[in-house]
ROFIVO-712384 format. One record per atom (N, C-alpha, C): x, y, z; residue in three letters; atom name. Coordinates in Angstrom, 2 decimals. Atoms other than C-alpha are relative to their C-alpha. Layout:
N
xx:X, yy:Y, zz:Z, code:ALA, site:CA
...
This chain:
146
xx:0.22, yy:0.28, zz:1.29, code:MET, site:N
xx:14.58, yy:-10.30, zz:3.32, code:MET, site:CA
xx:-1.16, yy:1.01, zz:-0.50, code:MET, site:C
xx:0.94, yy:-1.00, zz:0.51, code:VAL, site:N
xx:12.74, yy:-7.57, zz:1.22, code:VAL, site:CA
xx:-0.83, yy:-0.60, zz:-1.05, code:VAL, site:C
xx:0.79, yy:0.40, zz:1.17, code:GLN, site:N
xx:9.75, yy:-8.49, zz:-0.86, code:GLN, site:CA
xx:-0.26, yy:1.11, zz:-0.98, code:GLN, site:C
xx:0.13, yy:-0.78, zz:0.86, code:PRO, site:N
xx:9.04, yy:-6.63, zz:-4.06, code:PRO, site:CA
xx:-1.20, yy:1.11, zz:0.46, code:PRO, site:C
xx:1.06, yy:-0.94, zz:-0.43, code:LYS, site:N
xx:6.89, yy:-3.38, zz:-3.70, code:LYS, site:CA
xx:-1.33, yy:-0.43, zz:-0.76, code:LYS, site:C
xx:1.30, yy:0.28, zz:0.51, code:ASN, site:N
xx:3.13, yy:-3.99, zz:-4.37, code:ASN, site:CA
xx:-0.62, yy:1.28, zz:-0.26, code:ASN, site:C
xx:1.05, yy:-1.03, zz:0.17, code:GLN, site:N
xx:0.96, yy:-1.30, zz:-5.78, code:GLN, site:CA
xx:-1.26, yy:0.03, zz:0.75, code:GLN, site:C
xx:1.26, yy:0.31, zz:-0.81, code:VAL, site:N
xx:-1.94, yy:-0.67, zz:-3.49, code:VAL, site:CA
xx:-1.00, yy:1.48, zz:-0.07, code:VAL, site:C
xx:0.99, yy:-0.98, zz:-0.07, code:PHE, site:N
xx:-5.17, yy:1.59, zz:-3.18, code:PHE, site:CA
xx:-0.26, yy:0.26, zz:1.62, code:PHE, site:C
xx:0.01, yy:-0.38, zz:-1.34, code:ILE, site:N
xx:-5.18, yy:3.36, zz:0.30, code:ILE, site:CA
xx:-1.28, yy:0.88, zz:0.19, code:ILE, site:C
xx:1.30, yy:-0.80, zz:-0.63, code:HIS, site:N
xx:-8.30, yy:4.60, zz:2.18, code:HIS, site:CA
xx:0.22, yy:0.43, zz:1.42, code:HIS, site:C
xx:-0.21, yy:-0.53, zz:-1.37, code:LEU, site:N
xx:-7.53, yy:6.68, zz:5.31, code:LEU, site:CA
xx:-1.08, yy:0.65, zz:0.43, code:LEU, site:C
xx:0.95, yy:-0.68, zz:-0.78, code:LYS, site:N
xx:-10.14, yy:7.95, zz:7.59, code:LYS, site:CA
xx:0.36, yy:0.30, zz:1.49, code:LYS, site:C
xx:-0.43, yy:-0.39, zz:-1.31, code:THR, site:N
xx:-9.41, yy:9.86, zz:10.66, code:THR, site:CA
xx:-1.36, yy:0.48, zz:0.46, code:THR, site:C
xx:1.23, yy:-0.61, zz:-0.79, code:VAL, site:N
xx:-12.15, yy:10.89, zz:13.24, code:VAL, site:CA
xx:0.66, yy:0.65, zz:1.25, code:VAL, site:C
xx:-0.40, yy:-0.94, zz:-1.09, code:ILE, site:N
xx:-11.43, yy:13.74, zz:15.74, code:ILE, site:CA
xx:-1.25, yy:0.13, zz:0.89, code:ILE, site:C
xx:1.15, yy:-0.29, zz:-0.80, code:ASN, site:N
xx:-13.68, yy:13.86, zz:18.77, code:ASN, site:CA
xx:0.60, yy:1.03, zz:0.98, code:ASN, site:C
xx:-0.28, yy:-1.14, zz:-0.81, code:ASP, site:N
xx:-13.46, yy:17.27, zz:20.53, code:ASP, site:CA
xx:-1.12, yy:0.23, zz:0.90, code:ASP, site:C
xx:1.04, yy:-0.07, zz:-1.09, code:THR, site:N
xx:-15.67, yy:16.94, zz:23.65, code:THR, site:CA
xx:-1.49, yy:-0.17, zz:-0.81, code:THR, site:C
xx:1.25, yy:0.43, zz:0.73, code:GLY, site:N
xx:-18.57, yy:15.38, zz:21.42, code:GLY, site:CA
xx:-0.14, yy:0.76, zz:-1.37, code:GLY, site:C
xx:0.16, yy:-0.52, zz:1.36, code:GLU, site:N
xx:-17.92, yy:17.45, zz:18.39, code:GLU, site:CA
xx:1.05, yy:-0.74, zz:-0.96, code:GLU, site:C
xx:-0.68, yy:0.87, zz:0.84, code:LEU, site:N
xx:-16.73, yy:15.22, zz:15.50, code:LEU, site:CA
xx:0.45, yy:0.65, zz:-1.28, code:LEU, site:C
xx:-0.49, yy:-0.66, zz:1.22, code:GLU, site:N
xx:-14.45, yy:16.19, zz:12.84, code:GLU, site:CA
xx:0.63, yy:-1.32, zz:-0.87, code:GLU, site:C
xx:-0.32, yy:1.23, zz:0.61, code:GLU, site:N
xx:-13.74, yy:13.51, zz:10.06, code:GLU, site:CA
xx:0.60, yy:0.53, zz:-1.19, code:GLU, site:C
xx:-0.76, yy:-0.21, zz:1.28, code:ASN, site:N
xx:-11.06, yy:13.44, zz:7.23, code:ASN, site:CA
xx:0.11, yy:-1.12, zz:-0.70, code:ASN, site:C
xx:-0.38, yy:1.15, zz:0.59, code:GLU, site:N
xx:-10.56, yy:11.05, zz:4.45, code:GLU, site:CA
xx:1.08, yy:0.37, zz:-1.08, code:GLU, site:C
xx:-0.81, yy:-0.12, zz:1.02, code:VAL, site:N
xx:-7.77, yy:10.38, zz:1.98, code:VAL, site:CA
xx:-0.14, yy:-1.27, zz:-0.69, code:VAL, site:C
xx:-0.06, yy:1.05, zz:0.87, code:LYS, site:N
xx:-7.84, yy:8.22, zz:-0.97, code:LYS, site:CA
xx:1.25, yy:0.30, zz:-0.93, code:LYS, site:C
xx:-1.12, yy:-0.24, zz:0.68, code:ALA, site:N
xx:-4.66, yy:7.62, zz:-2.70, code:ALA, site:CA
xx:0.56, yy:-1.36, zz:-0.70, code:ALA, site:C
xx:-0.65, yy:1.02, zz:0.50, code:ALA, site:N
xx:-2.60, yy:5.23, zz:-4.83, code:ALA, site:CA
xx:1.47, yy:0.00, zz:0.76, code:ALA, site:C
xx:-1.17, yy:0.21, zz:-0.73, code:GLY, site:N
xx:0.56, yy:3.96, zz:-3.01, code:GLY, site:CA
xx:0.53, yy:-1.16, zz:-0.33, code:GLY, site:C
xx:-0.66, yy:1.19, zz:0.16, code:SER, site:N
xx:3.00, yy:1.27, zz:-2.45, code:SER, site:CA
xx:0.05, yy:-0.66, zz:1.30, code:SER, site:C
xx:0.03, yy:0.89, zz:-1.35, code:PHE, site:N
xx:3.39, yy:-1.59, zz:0.14, code:PHE, site:CA
xx:1.10, yy:-1.07, zz:-0.25, code:PHE, site:C
xx:-0.79, yy:1.18, zz:0.15, code:TYR, site:N
xx:6.14, yy:-3.79, zz:0.93, code:TYR, site:CA
xx:0.40, yy:-0.44, zz:1.70, code:TYR, site:C
xx:-0.38, yy:0.55, zz:-1.27, code:GLN, site:N
xx:7.42, yy:-6.04, zz:3.83, code:GLN, site:CA
xx:1.42, yy:-0.43, zz:0.01, code:GLN, site:C
xx:-1.39, yy:0.30, zz:-0.33, code:ARG, site:N
xx:11.00, yy:-6.31, zz:5.23, code:ARG, site:CA
xx:0.08, yy:-0.63, zz:1.62, code:ARG, site:C
xx:-0.07, yy:0.54, zz:-1.23, code:ASN, site:N
xx:11.71, yy:-8.76, zz:8.21, code:ASN, site:CA
xx:-1.28, yy:0.34, zz:0.91, code:ASN, site:C
xx:1.28, yy:-0.33, zz:-1.00, code:ASN, site:N
xx:9.36, yy:-7.51, zz:10.98, code:ASN, site:CA
xx:-0.55, yy:1.55, zz:-0.30, code:ASN, site:C
xx:0.41, yy:-1.58, zz:0.22, code:LEU, site:N
xx:8.65, yy:-4.06, zz:9.21, code:LEU, site:CA
xx:-0.84, yy:-0.03, zz:-1.35, code:LEU, site:C
xx:0.82, yy:-0.32, zz:1.10, code:ASP, site:N
xx:5.75, yy:-3.32, zz:6.94, code:ASP, site:CA
xx:-0.03, yy:1.48, zz:-0.18, code:ASP, site:C
xx:-0.30, yy:-1.55, zz:0.41, code:VAL, site:N
xx:6.01, yy:-0.07, zz:4.80, code:VAL, site:CA
xx:-1.06, yy:0.29, zz:-0.82, code:VAL, site:C
xx:1.05, yy:-0.54, zz:0.91, code:LEU, site:N
xx:3.25, yy:1.92, zz:3.22, code:LEU, site:CA
xx:0.51, yy:1.53, zz:-0.52, code:LEU, site:C
xx:-0.16, yy:-1.44, zz:0.28, code:THR, site:N
xx:3.99, yy:5.09, zz:1.07, code:THR, site:CA
xx:-0.97, yy:0.60, zz:-0.86, code:THR, site:C
xx:1.05, yy:-0.57, zz:1.04, code:TYR, site:N
xx:1.82, yy:7.40, zz:-0.87, code:TYR, site:CA
xx:0.18, yy:1.52, zz:0.07, code:TYR, site:C
xx:-0.11, yy:-1.50, zz:0.34, code:LYS, site:N
xx:1.51, yy:11.04, zz:-2.18, code:LYS, site:CA
xx:-1.42, yy:0.56, zz:0.09, code:LYS, site:C
xx:1.17, yy:-0.63, zz:0.08, code:GLU, site:N
xx:-1.13, yy:13.47, zz:-1.61, code:GLU, site:CA
xx:-0.12, yy:1.45, zz:-0.21, code:GLU, site:C
xx:-0.09, yy:-1.48, zz:0.32, code:GLU, site:N
xx:-1.95, yy:17.02, zz:-2.69, code:GLU, site:CA
xx:-0.89, yy:0.62, zz:1.19, code:GLU, site:C
xx:0.66, yy:-0.79, zz:-1.00, code:LEU, site:N
xx:-3.05, yy:19.46, zz:0.10, code:LEU, site:CA
xx:-0.46, yy:1.28, zz:-0.57, code:LEU, site:C
xx:0.68, yy:-1.08, zz:0.77, code:GLU, site:N
xx:-5.42, yy:22.10, zz:-1.01, code:GLU, site:CA
xx:0.75, yy:1.27, zz:0.67, code:GLU, site:C
xx:-0.57, yy:-1.28, zz:-0.28, code:ASN, site:N
xx:-3.55, yy:25.56, zz:-0.99, code:ASN, site:CA
xx:1.37, yy:-0.24, zz:0.88, code:ASN, site:C
xx:-1.38, yy:0.29, zz:-0.78, code:ALA, site:N
xx:-0.15, yy:23.85, zz:0.48, code:ALA, site:CA
xx:0.79, yy:-0.57, zz:-1.05, code:ALA, site:C
xx:-0.99, yy:0.79, zz:0.82, code:GLY, site:N
xx:1.19, yy:21.38, zz:-2.13, code:GLY, site:CA
xx:0.09, yy:-1.41, zz:0.24, code:GLY, site:C
xx:-0.06, yy:1.36, zz:-0.11, code:GLU, site:N
xx:2.28, yy:17.94, zz:-2.35, code:GLU, site:CA
xx:0.73, yy:-0.59, zz:1.34, code:GLU, site:C
xx:-0.47, yy:0.58, zz:-1.35, code:VAL, site:N
xx:3.05, yy:15.79, zz:0.85, code:VAL, site:CA
xx:0.17, yy:-1.47, zz:-0.37, code:VAL, site:C
xx:-0.45, yy:1.38, zz:0.19, code:ASN, site:N
xx:4.80, yy:12.39, zz:0.79, code:ASN, site:CA
xx:-0.16, yy:-0.62, zz:1.40, code:ASN, site:C
xx:0.14, yy:0.51, zz:-1.20, code:THR, site:N
xx:3.83, yy:10.03, zz:3.59, code:THR, site:CA
xx:0.57, yy:-1.40, zz:-0.04, code:THR, site:C
xx:-0.52, yy:1.15, zz:0.06, code:LEU, site:N
xx:5.68, yy:7.12, zz:4.77, code:LEU, site:CA
xx:-0.41, yy:-0.72, zz:1.41, code:LEU, site:C
xx:0.53, yy:0.63, zz:-1.38, code:ILE, site:N
xx:4.10, yy:4.64, zz:7.47, code:ILE, site:CA
xx:0.74, yy:-1.40, zz:0.02, code:ILE, site:C
xx:-0.56, yy:1.37, zz:-0.18, code:THR, site:N
xx:6.23, yy:1.87, zz:8.96, code:THR, site:CA
xx:-0.81, yy:-0.48, zz:1.30, code:THR, site:C
xx:0.75, yy:0.71, zz:-0.97, code:ILE, site:N
xx:4.41, yy:-0.74, zz:11.06, code:ILE, site:CA
xx:0.85, yy:-1.14, zz:0.48, code:ILE, site:C
xx:-0.92, yy:1.08, zz:-0.53, code:GLN, site:N
xx:6.29, yy:-2.98, zz:13.46, code:GLN, site:CA
xx:-0.88, yy:-0.47, zz:1.32, code:GLN, site:C
xx:0.78, yy:0.60, zz:-1.30, code:PRO, site:N
xx:4.91, yy:-5.10, zz:16.41, code:PRO, site:CA
xx:0.08, yy:1.15, zz:1.05, code:PRO, site:C
xx:0.11, yy:-0.98, zz:-1.09, code:GLU, site:N
xx:3.87, yy:-2.61, zz:19.03, code:GLU, site:CA
xx:0.27, yy:1.62, zz:-0.33, code:GLU, site:C
xx:-0.36, yy:-1.39, zz:0.31, code:ARG, site:N
xx:4.93, yy:0.60, zz:17.07, code:ARG, site:CA
xx:-0.23, yy:0.29, zz:-1.46, code:ARG, site:C
xx:0.32, yy:-0.58, zz:1.37, code:VAL, site:N
xx:3.73, yy:2.69, zz:14.15, code:VAL, site:CA
xx:0.53, yy:1.15, zz:-0.06, code:VAL, site:C
xx:-0.70, yy:-1.49, zz:0.26, code:THR, site:N
xx:5.50, yy:5.71, zz:12.76, code:THR, site:CA
xx:-0.54, yy:0.51, zz:-1.30, code:THR, site:C
xx:0.54, yy:-0.50, zz:1.30, code:ILE, site:N
xx:4.03, yy:8.07, zz:10.22, code:ILE, site:CA
xx:0.96, yy:1.35, zz:-0.09, code:ILE, site:C
xx:-0.62, yy:-1.25, zz:0.22, code:LYS, site:N
xx:6.42, yy:10.55, zz:8.68, code:LYS, site:CA
xx:-0.49, yy:0.70, zz:-1.43, code:LYS, site:C
xx:0.54, yy:-0.65, zz:1.09, code:ARG, site:N
xx:5.28, yy:13.25, zz:6.26, code:ARG, site:CA
xx:1.11, yy:1.25, zz:-0.39, code:ARG, site:C
xx:-0.88, yy:-1.07, zz:0.24, code:THR, site:N
xx:7.56, yy:15.55, zz:4.24, code:THR, site:CA
xx:-0.55, yy:0.50, zz:-1.51, code:THR, site:C
xx:0.49, yy:-0.83, zz:1.03, code:GLY, site:N
xx:6.94, yy:18.23, zz:1.56, code:GLY, site:CA
xx:-0.70, yy:1.18, zz:0.50, code:GLY, site:C
xx:0.72, yy:-1.31, zz:-0.31, code:ALA, site:N
xx:4.40, yy:21.08, zz:1.98, code:ALA, site:CA
xx:-0.11, yy:0.06, zz:1.67, code:ALA, site:C
xx:0.15, yy:-0.01, zz:-1.41, code:VAL, site:N
xx:4.13, yy:19.80, zz:5.76, code:VAL, site:CA
xx:1.22, yy:-0.93, zz:0.41, code:VAL, site:C
xx:-1.25, yy:0.91, zz:-0.64, code:SER, site:N
xx:6.98, yy:18.02, zz:7.97, code:SER, site:CA
xx:-0.79, yy:-0.50, zz:1.39, code:SER, site:C
xx:0.25, yy:0.47, zz:-1.25, code:MET, site:N
xx:6.00, yy:15.68, zz:10.81, code:MET, site:CA
xx:0.59, yy:-1.51, zz:0.01, code:MET, site:C
xx:-0.35, yy:1.48, zz:-0.11, code:HIS, site:N
xx:7.35, yy:12.26, zz:12.27, code:HIS, site:CA
xx:-0.51, yy:-0.31, zz:1.42, code:HIS, site:C
xx:0.86, yy:0.14, zz:-1.40, code:GLN, site:N
xx:4.78, yy:10.91, zz:14.69, code:GLN, site:CA
xx:0.22, yy:-1.48, zz:0.14, code:GLN, site:C
xx:-0.22, yy:1.18, zz:-0.50, code:GLN, site:N
xx:5.23, yy:7.87, zz:16.79, code:GLN, site:CA
xx:-1.17, yy:-0.51, zz:0.72, code:GLN, site:C
xx:1.09, yy:0.60, zz:-0.72, code:PHE, site:N
xx:2.62, yy:5.57, zz:18.09, code:PHE, site:CA
xx:0.45, yy:-1.27, zz:0.65, code:PHE, site:C
xx:-0.43, yy:1.13, zz:-0.79, code:GLN, site:N
xx:3.56, yy:3.12, zz:20.85, code:GLN, site:CA
xx:-1.03, yy:-0.14, zz:0.98, code:GLN, site:C
xx:0.97, yy:0.31, zz:-0.83, code:LYS, site:N
xx:0.96, yy:1.45, zz:22.80, code:LYS, site:CA
xx:0.16, yy:0.19, zz:1.41, code:LYS, site:C
xx:-0.11, yy:-0.47, zz:-1.46, code:GLU, site:N
xx:0.27, yy:3.02, zz:26.21, code:GLU, site:CA
xx:1.22, yy:0.77, zz:0.34, code:GLU, site:C
xx:-1.16, yy:-0.78, zz:-0.22, code:LYS, site:N
xx:3.10, yy:5.46, zz:25.85, code:LYS, site:CA
xx:-0.29, yy:1.46, zz:-0.68, code:LYS, site:C
xx:0.01, yy:-1.33, zz:0.61, code:LEU, site:N
xx:3.24, yy:9.18, zz:25.34, code:LEU, site:CA
xx:1.28, yy:0.42, zz:-0.88, code:LEU, site:C
xx:-1.00, yy:-0.39, zz:0.98, code:THR, site:N
xx:5.17, yy:10.47, zz:22.43, code:THR, site:CA
xx:-0.07, yy:1.47, zz:-0.48, code:THR, site:C
xx:-0.04, yy:-1.31, zz:0.59, code:GLU, site:N
xx:5.93, yy:14.03, zz:21.16, code:GLU, site:CA
xx:0.78, yy:0.18, zz:-1.31, code:GLU, site:C
xx:-0.50, yy:-0.44, zz:1.30, code:ASN, site:N
xx:6.64, yy:15.69, zz:17.94, code:ASN, site:CA
xx:-0.48, yy:1.42, zz:-0.48, code:ASN, site:C
xx:0.31, yy:-1.47, zz:0.63, code:VAL, site:N
xx:6.61, yy:19.01, zz:15.91, code:VAL, site:CA
xx:-0.69, yy:-0.19, zz:-1.36, code:VAL, site:C
xx:0.71, yy:0.07, zz:1.38, code:TYR, site:N
xx:4.09, yy:19.21, zz:12.98, code:TYR, site:CA
xx:0.47, yy:1.44, zz:-0.60, code:TYR, site:C
xx:-0.43, yy:-1.20, zz:0.47, code:GLN, site:N
xx:5.71, yy:21.93, zz:10.80, code:GLN, site:CA
xx:-0.86, yy:0.15, zz:-1.51, code:GLN, site:C
xx:0.72, yy:-0.23, zz:1.18, code:HIS, site:N
xx:3.62, yy:23.63, zz:8.09, code:HIS, site:CA
xx:0.24, yy:1.47, zz:-0.48, code:HIS, site:C
xx:-0.48, yy:-1.47, zz:0.57, code:PRO, site:N
xx:3.73, yy:26.90, zz:6.01, code:PRO, site:CA
xx:-0.41, yy:1.07, zz:1.04, code:PRO, site:C
xx:0.30, yy:-1.03, zz:-0.68, code:HIS, site:N
xx:1.86, yy:28.83, zz:8.66, code:HIS, site:CA
xx:0.62, yy:-0.13, zz:1.61, code:HIS, site:C
xx:-0.75, yy:0.17, zz:-1.22, code:GLY, site:N
xx:4.12, yy:27.65, zz:11.70, code:GLY, site:CA
xx:0.08, yy:-1.27, zz:0.47, code:GLY, site:C
xx:-0.40, yy:1.28, zz:-0.54, code:ASN, site:N
xx:5.02, yy:24.88, zz:14.00, code:ASN, site:CA
xx:-1.15, yy:-0.17, zz:1.09, code:ASN, site:C
xx:0.75, yy:0.59, zz:-1.12, code:ILE, site:N
xx:2.64, yy:22.79, zz:16.38, code:ILE, site:CA
xx:0.59, yy:-1.07, zz:0.72, code:ILE, site:C
xx:-0.52, yy:1.20, zz:-0.98, code:HIS, site:N
xx:3.93, yy:20.79, zz:19.35, code:HIS, site:CA
xx:-1.01, yy:-0.80, zz:0.16, code:HIS, site:C
xx:0.96, yy:1.01, zz:0.02, code:MET, site:N
xx:1.95, yy:17.57, zz:19.41, code:MET, site:CA
xx:0.35, yy:-1.01, zz:1.05, code:MET, site:C
xx:-0.49, yy:0.96, zz:-1.14, code:GLU, site:N
xx:1.86, yy:15.22, zz:22.60, code:GLU, site:CA
xx:-1.34, yy:-1.18, zz:-0.47, code:GLU, site:C
xx:0.99, yy:1.08, zz:0.44, code:THR, site:N
xx:0.19, yy:11.75, zz:21.56, code:THR, site:CA
xx:0.34, yy:-1.04, zz:0.96, code:THR, site:C
xx:-0.03, yy:1.13, zz:-0.77, code:PHE, site:N
xx:-0.80, yy:8.99, zz:23.85, code:PHE, site:CA
xx:-0.79, yy:-1.24, zz:-0.76, code:PHE, site:C
xx:0.57, yy:1.11, zz:0.87, code:THR, site:N
xx:-1.60, yy:5.82, zz:21.93, code:THR, site:CA
xx:-0.78, yy:-0.94, zz:1.08, code:THR, site:C
xx:0.72, yy:0.68, zz:-0.54, code:ASN, site:N
xx:-4.34, yy:3.85, zz:23.37, code:ASN, site:CA
xx:-0.16, yy:-1.44, zz:-0.48, code:ASN, site:C
xx:0.25, yy:1.26, zz:0.60, code:GLY, site:N
xx:-4.56, yy:0.95, zz:20.97, code:GLY, site:CA
xx:0.38, yy:-0.07, zz:-1.45, code:GLY, site:C
xx:-0.70, yy:0.27, zz:1.39, code:ILE, site:N
xx:-2.79, yy:-0.32, zz:17.80, code:ILE, site:CA
xx:-0.69, yy:-1.46, zz:-0.51, code:ILE, site:C
xx:0.50, yy:1.23, zz:0.56, code:LEU, site:N
xx:-4.59, yy:-3.01, zz:15.67, code:LEU, site:CA
xx:0.57, yy:-0.04, zz:-1.54, code:LEU, site:C
xx:-0.57, yy:0.04, zz:1.42, code:TYR, site:N
xx:-2.68, yy:-4.16, zz:12.47, code:TYR, site:CA
xx:-0.44, yy:-1.60, zz:-0.55, code:TYR, site:C
xx:0.33, yy:1.28, zz:0.95, code:ARG, site:N
xx:-3.68, yy:-6.96, zz:9.76, code:ARG, site:CA
xx:0.71, yy:0.24, zz:-1.09, code:ARG, site:C
xx:-0.76, yy:-0.24, zz:1.46, code:ALA, site:N
xx:-1.23, yy:-7.39, zz:6.84, code:ALA, site:CA
xx:-1.02, yy:-0.63, zz:-0.83, code:ALA, site:C
xx:0.86, yy:0.47, zz:1.00, code:PRO, site:N
xx:-2.96, yy:-7.84, zz:3.61, code:PRO, site:CA
xx:0.18, yy:-1.56, zz:-0.26, code:PRO, site:C
xx:-0.05, yy:1.36, zz:0.39, code:GLY, site:N
xx:-3.81, yy:-11.34, zz:2.58, code:GLY, site:CA
xx:-0.63, yy:-0.29, zz:-1.33, code:GLY, site:C
xx:0.48, yy:0.13, zz:1.42, code:GLU, site:N
xx:-5.00, yy:-13.03, zz:-0.75, code:GLU, site:CA
xx:-1.43, yy:0.66, zz:-0.10, code:GLU, site:C
xx:1.47, yy:-0.40, zz:0.04, code:LYS, site:N
xx:-8.75, yy:-12.16, zz:-0.06, code:LYS, site:CA
xx:-0.42, yy:1.14, zz:0.86, code:LYS, site:C
xx:0.29, yy:-1.17, zz:-0.87, code:GLN, site:N
xx:-8.54, yy:-9.40, zz:2.47, code:GLN, site:CA
xx:0.93, yy:1.13, zz:-0.21, code:GLN, site:C
xx:-0.99, yy:-1.15, zz:0.22, code:PRO, site:N
xx:-7.14, yy:-5.87, zz:2.47, code:PRO, site:CA
xx:0.74, yy:0.25, zz:1.33, code:PRO, site:C
xx:-0.77, yy:-0.11, zz:-1.26, code:GLY, site:N
xx:-4.57, yy:-4.78, zz:5.04, code:GLY, site:CA
xx:-0.81, yy:1.18, zz:0.88, code:GLY, site:C
xx:0.66, yy:-1.06, zz:-0.70, code:LEU, site:N
xx:-5.92, yy:-2.77, zz:7.98, code:LEU, site:CA
xx:0.90, yy:0.66, zz:1.08, code:LEU, site:C
xx:-0.72, yy:-0.59, zz:-1.03, code:LEU, site:N
xx:-4.28, yy:-0.50, zz:10.47, code:LEU, site:CA
xx:-1.02, yy:1.07, zz:0.72, code:LEU, site:C
xx:1.04, yy:-0.72, zz:-0.74, code:GLN, site:N
xx:-6.52, yy:1.02, zz:13.17, code:GLN, site:CA
xx:0.91, yy:0.61, zz:1.30, code:GLN, site:C
xx:-0.57, yy:-0.50, zz:-1.01, code:LEU, site:N
xx:-5.01, yy:3.45, zz:15.81, code:LEU, site:CA
xx:-0.90, yy:0.75, zz:0.91, code:LEU, site:C
xx:0.90, yy:-0.81, zz:-1.10, code:GLU, site:N
xx:-6.82, yy:4.90, zz:19.01, code:GLU, site:CA
xx:1.01, yy:0.69, zz:0.78, code:GLU, site:C
xx:-0.99, yy:-0.73, zz:-0.69, code:TYR, site:N
xx:-4.99, yy:7.72, zz:20.56, code:TYR, site:CA
xx:-0.80, yy:1.34, zz:0.42, code:TYR, site:C
xx:0.47, yy:-1.34, zz:-0.26, code:THR, site:N
xx:-5.47, yy:11.07, zz:22.22, code:THR, site:CA
xx:1.19, yy:0.89, zz:-0.27, code:THR, site:C
xx:-1.03, yy:-1.12, zz:0.51, code:MET, site:N
xx:-3.48, yy:14.36, zz:21.27, code:MET, site:CA
xx:-0.32, yy:1.22, zz:0.65, code:MET, site:C
xx:0.02, yy:-1.28, zz:-0.55, code:LYS, site:N
xx:-2.83, yy:17.62, zz:22.82, code:LYS, site:CA
xx:0.93, yy:0.84, zz:-0.98, code:LYS, site:C
xx:-0.87, yy:-0.78, zz:0.94, code:LEU, site:N
xx:-1.81, yy:20.44, zz:20.18, code:LEU, site:CA
xx:0.35, yy:1.27, zz:0.82, code:LEU, site:C
xx:-0.26, yy:-0.97, zz:-0.52, code:ASN, site:N
xx:0.31, yy:23.09, zz:21.59, code:ASN, site:CA
xx:-0.44, yy:0.18, zz:1.62, code:ASN, site:C
xx:0.52, yy:0.00, zz:-1.58, code:GLY, site:N
xx:-0.80, yy:22.24, zz:25.19, code:GLY, site:CA
xx:-1.39, yy:0.28, zz:0.32, code:GLY, site:C
xx:1.33, yy:-0.27, zz:-0.06, code:GLN, site:N
xx:-4.41, yy:22.79, zz:24.48, code:GLN, site:CA
xx:-0.89, yy:-1.44, zz:0.52, code:GLN, site:C
xx:0.76, yy:1.04, zz:-0.71, code:ASN, site:N
xx:-7.18, yy:20.35, zz:25.69, code:ASN, site:CA
xx:0.22, yy:-1.21, zz:-0.95, code:ASN, site:C
xx:-0.13, yy:1.13, zz:0.51, code:GLU, site:N
xx:-6.79, yy:16.88, zz:24.92, code:GLU, site:CA
xx:-1.34, yy:-0.62, zz:-1.04, code:GLU, site:C
xx:1.30, yy:0.58, zz:0.71, code:ARG, site:N
xx:-8.93, yy:15.30, zz:22.00, code:ARG, site:CA
xx:0.28, yy:-1.39, zz:-0.38, code:ARG, site:C
xx:-0.22, yy:1.49, zz:0.19, code:ARG, site:N
xx:-9.51, yy:11.68, zz:21.08, code:ARG, site:CA
xx:0.09, yy:-0.14, zz:-1.59, code:ARG, site:C
xx:-0.17, yy:0.23, zz:1.50, code:HIS, site:N
xx:-8.54, yy:10.34, zz:17.63, code:HIS, site:CA
xx:-0.19, yy:-1.32, zz:-0.29, code:HIS, site:C
xx:0.09, yy:1.24, zz:0.65, code:THR, site:N
xx:-9.36, yy:7.34, zz:15.61, code:THR, site:CA
xx:0.46, yy:0.00, zz:-1.33, code:THR, site:C
xx:-0.52, yy:0.15, zz:1.37, code:LEU, site:N
xx:-7.38, yy:6.43, zz:12.46, code:LEU, site:CA
xx:-0.44, yy:-1.45, zz:-0.39, code:LEU, site:C
xx:0.23, yy:1.22, zz:0.50, code:GLU, site:N
xx:-8.39, yy:3.68, zz:10.27, code:GLU, site:CA
xx:0.38, yy:0.04, zz:-1.55, code:GLU, site:C
xx:-0.54, yy:-0.05, zz:1.18, code:LEU, site:N
xx:-6.39, yy:2.88, zz:7.23, code:LEU, site:CA
xx:-0.20, yy:-1.46, zz:-0.64, code:LEU, site:C
xx:0.15, yy:1.29, zz:0.77, code:LEU, site:N
xx:-7.35, yy:0.06, zz:4.63, code:LEU, site:CA
xx:0.70, yy:0.17, zz:-1.18, code:LEU, site:C
xx:-0.86, yy:-0.01, zz:1.39, code:PHE, site:N
xx:-5.07, yy:-0.74, zz:1.65, code:PHE, site:CA
xx:-0.13, yy:-1.38, zz:-0.73, code:PHE, site:C
xx:0.31, yy:1.17, zz:0.60, code:THR, site:N
xx:-5.74, yy:-3.18, zz:-0.91, code:THR, site:CA
xx:0.93, yy:-0.03, zz:-1.36, code:THR, site:C
xx:-0.98, yy:0.21, zz:1.05, code:GLU, site:N
xx:-3.27, yy:-4.62, zz:-3.49, code:GLU, site:CA
xx:-1.00, yy:0.30, zz:-1.48, code:GLU, site:C
xx:0.78, yy:-0.31, zz:1.27, code:GLU, site:N
xx:-4.30, yy:-3.29, zz:-7.01, code:GLU, site:CA
xx:-0.47, yy:-1.22, zz:-0.77, code:GLU, site:C
xx:0.38, yy:1.22, zz:0.82, code:ASP, site:N
xx:-4.31, yy:-6.71, zz:-8.67, code:ASP, site:CA
xx:-1.22, yy:-0.73, zz:0.58, code:ASP, site:C
xx:1.11, yy:0.52, zz:-0.57, code:SER, site:N
xx:-7.03, yy:-7.87, zz:-6.15, code:SER, site:CA
xx:-1.20, yy:0.78, zz:0.07, code:SER, site:C
xx:1.27, yy:-0.76, zz:-0.02, code:GLN, site:N
xx:-9.58, yy:-5.15, zz:-6.86, code:GLN, site:CA
xx:-0.84, yy:-0.45, zz:-1.04, code:GLN, site:C
C-alpha cells in the first residue's frame, strides 16, 4: 500500500574524517517523502555550484539504504550493514570508483511530534586511495508540522 507523498524539509549533514582532518558539508532542501510496504522513500533536488541540478532519491529498507543521484552527477550508492559495496560516481570531470563499508545504519521514520532521522556511519575509499571515515545525518520534517 502506497501512502500519499508528504512535502518535507530536509537537512543533510555529512562529516568526513580524513586522518583527523574534518570536512563538513550541509544541504538544506525541500523534498517529498512516502512509505510503501517495507520501503521509505525521500526525494529532493539540489543545485551544485558550477555543475547544475542533481536529483536525489533515497530508499530506506530494513538493513539497507540506497542513494541514487542523477543529473549533473550520477551515482547509485548502497549501504548494507557490515558489508562492502562498490559504485562509480560520475561527474563532469570524470569518474571516481567508490568502495564503501557500512559500519552502522540508524533509521527512525517521522512521527507526529518528531522528525525522521537517518544516520549512516561508514568508511570509503575513492579510486583505491586511503580509507576515510564518514558520518551522514539526515533529518526530515513534514512541512505541516513546522
